[in-house]
N, C-alpha and C positions, 0 to 999 in steps of 0.2 A: 424622594430619594431616587437617584438614577440607578438603573440596573446595570450590572456589569455583563456585557454581551460577549466577552472574550470566551472562546471555547475552553472547556476544562480539559486537562490532559487525558481523561478517559474518553473524550470525544474525538481526539486527534489520533490518527494512526497512519504512519507512513512506512512502507517497506520498499526497499530497492533491491532488485535482483539483477544478476548479470549472467550471461551465457557467452563464454569466451572459448573459442577453439581455433588456435592459430593455424592448425593444419587445414582448416576449411575456410580460413580468412573470415571467421565469424566473431563479431564483438557486438552483442546486443544487450540492451537494458530493458527492464520492465519495472515500472513503479506502480504500486498499489497504495491507495490512500483513502481514508475515511475522513470526510470534512463536513461540518455543519453548513447549511445553506441559510440565506437571509430569511427564508420563509418557514423556518423551524423543521425542515426535513433534514435528512442525512444523505449525503452524496458519497458514492463509492466511485473513485476516479481511477482510471487506468491510463497509463502513459507508456509508450513503447517505441523503440526504434534502434538504430545503429548508434553505438557509443560515439560521441563527438559530433552528432548531427541532430537536427530537429526531428522529432518523431510525431506520432499521432497521439490523440487524446480522446477518451470516451468517458462520459459521465453518466452514471445510473443513479436515479433518485429513489429513496426509500422513505416511507412514512416513519418507520421506527429504526433506531440505531442498530438493533439486533439483526434486522434484515440485511443491512449493509455489512455488518460484521460476518454474517454467514456467507454472503457473496464473496467478500474478501478472502475468507478461508478457502472457499471452493476454487477461486482463481489461483491462490497461492499453491494449493495442492496440485492443480493442473500444471502450473509452470515448473514446479519442482520435479514432477514426473517427466517433463520435457527437457530436463538438463539444466535449468536455471538454478543458481545458488544465491542465497541471501548475502548481500554485501554487508560486511561488518559495520555496525553502527558505532559512531564515536561515543565515548563515555558520557559526554554532556547531553546526549539525546536519550540516555537511559536504555541503550541497546542491550543486546545479549539474549539469553534464553527467554526472559520474561516477555520481550516483544514477540518472539516467535510463537510462543504458546498462546498469547492473546490473539494474534493475527489469525491463527488457524482455528480459533474457537475452542481451544483445549486448555483450560486453566487447571 
């Protein structure tokens, strides 16, 4: 029997943050995600840049999902302190407070 290698919903986590200030001509985005790798590790991926342009991407690997989850929570807290705000998630993505509490490691 073939195994299903699709990641479970508990393995995927994507958060999109924006920092927009028209008075300073600032429109930035920051994406934090947790993704499984082909080798059984967990990756915490950060993407950032100016809204409407290509940005930068950095990937950090973790042996355990919990390590990536803690790192995502730390980055989320750091970005919220710097003025970024969570972009509202569409209903079909299961957004809302549940996503926010999971991302920061506070259930």
